[in-house]
C-alpha positions, 0 to 999 in steps of 0.5 A, a space after each residue: 634531482 628535486 629531493 622534495 618529492 621523496 618526503 611526499 611519496 613517503 607520506 602517502 603510505 602513512 596516510 593510507 595506513 591511517 585511513 585503512 582502519 577507519 574504512 574497516 571500522 566504517 564497514 563493520 559498523 554498516 554491517 552491524 547496523 544492517 544485521 540489527 535491522 534485518 533481525 529486527 524485521 525478520 525475527 518477529 515475522 519468523 516468530 509467527 511461523 515458529 509459534 504455531 504448528 502446521 496442524 494447529 494452523 490448518 485446524 484454525 483455517 477451518 474455524 468460522 471466524 477465520 473463514 468469514 474474515 478471510 472471505 470478507 477481506 478478499 471480497 471487499 479488498 477486491 471491490 475497493 480496488 476496482 472502485 479505486 482503479 475506475 475513479 482514480 485512473 482518470 484523475 491521475 491522468 488529468 493531473 499528470 497531463 493537464 495544468 489547471 488551477 487548483 491542481 496542487 490542492 487536488 494532489 494534496 487532498 488525494 495524498 491526505 489519507 496517507 498521513 491521516 491517522 486511520 481512526 481520524 479517517 474512520 470518524 470522519 467517514 462516520 460523521 459524513 455517512 452515519 445516520 446523523 452525518 452530513 450526507 447520511 441524514 439525507 440517505 436515511 430519509 430513503 432508508 439507506 444506511 451505510 455505517 456499520 455495513 459491508 459497504 462501509 468496509 469498502 468505503 473505508 478501504 477506498 478512502 485509505 487505499 486510493 492514494 497508493 494507486 493514484 500516486 503510482 498511476 500519476 507517476 506512470 503517466 508522467 513517465 510516458 513520452 508525449 511524443 507517442 501521444 502527439 503522433 497519435 493526435 496527428 493521425 486524427 486520434 481523439 483524446 479518449 483514443 489516445 488515452 486508451 490506445 497509447 497512454 494507458 498501455 505504455 503506463 500499464 506496468 505502473 498501473 498494475 503495481 499501483 493496483 496491487 499496492 492499493 489492494 494490499 493497503 485495503 486488505 490490511 485496513 484496521 482503524 477506519 474500518 472498526 470506527 466506521 463499519 464496526 466489528 461484526 463477524 461475517 459482515 464487517 469483521 475483516 482479517 485485521 479486526 479478526 486478529 484483534 478479536 481472536 487474540 483475546 481468546 483463540 491465539 492460534 486463530 489470530 496467528 493463523 490470520 497473521 500468517 496469511 496476511 504476511 504471505 499475502 504481503 510478501 506476494 504483493 511485494 514480489 508481484 510489484 517487483 515482477 511487474 516493474 521488471 525488478 530483480 530480487 
């Protein structure tokens, strides 16, 4: 009998006994970090709901500044989302299905608004479409003024929100198996028919989720809007701008608008999860 085996067997339990406290400590550390992070996120959000009474919330919803900001935000965000979908879908499809010179540059320029500070985006739009801007000076000859109008709000929202849809749409198109498209082409379908009948329907879930994310980003835009469109109630004052303005004199109205945006943001996340067939 080989007696050298017995010391090895006796060392195994001691090794396990040493690692068990380490695993417990690591588990506790992970639990504490997760708890701290969740508290860091949930406590400020919960504070909004705890800070205002239901009566004050409902009363604030009837104030003109709140109604104007809510109406303007929803209308402009929906219009900007439609524009992004109309112009962003062909671009995403082309970049997903065709390899051409300069595609990486196009992708980089498309993603640039994501990392660009909103204030920079706002002043860039102002330098382009303002009365003295590169393009705006020629529009001014025809009496067309874009800056500090409702249309400027839409342009600012399109600028900052378009990458969220285009990136998602491109990823969705790339996930579509080319076998189905090739089969449609062999049956005589044109490129437009293939895109309309095959590619887009198969990528539909990703396109919807991208549009929802783009809508949410447009709804929460602040920096580019205030720089390019200004802060005029009923014309350019969206909900984020109204929160900033009313916080200085009507805290209840500011909190009410913030709560509305929180609810919309949660609904957006839930909608994206449902569309992409994910479970909570």
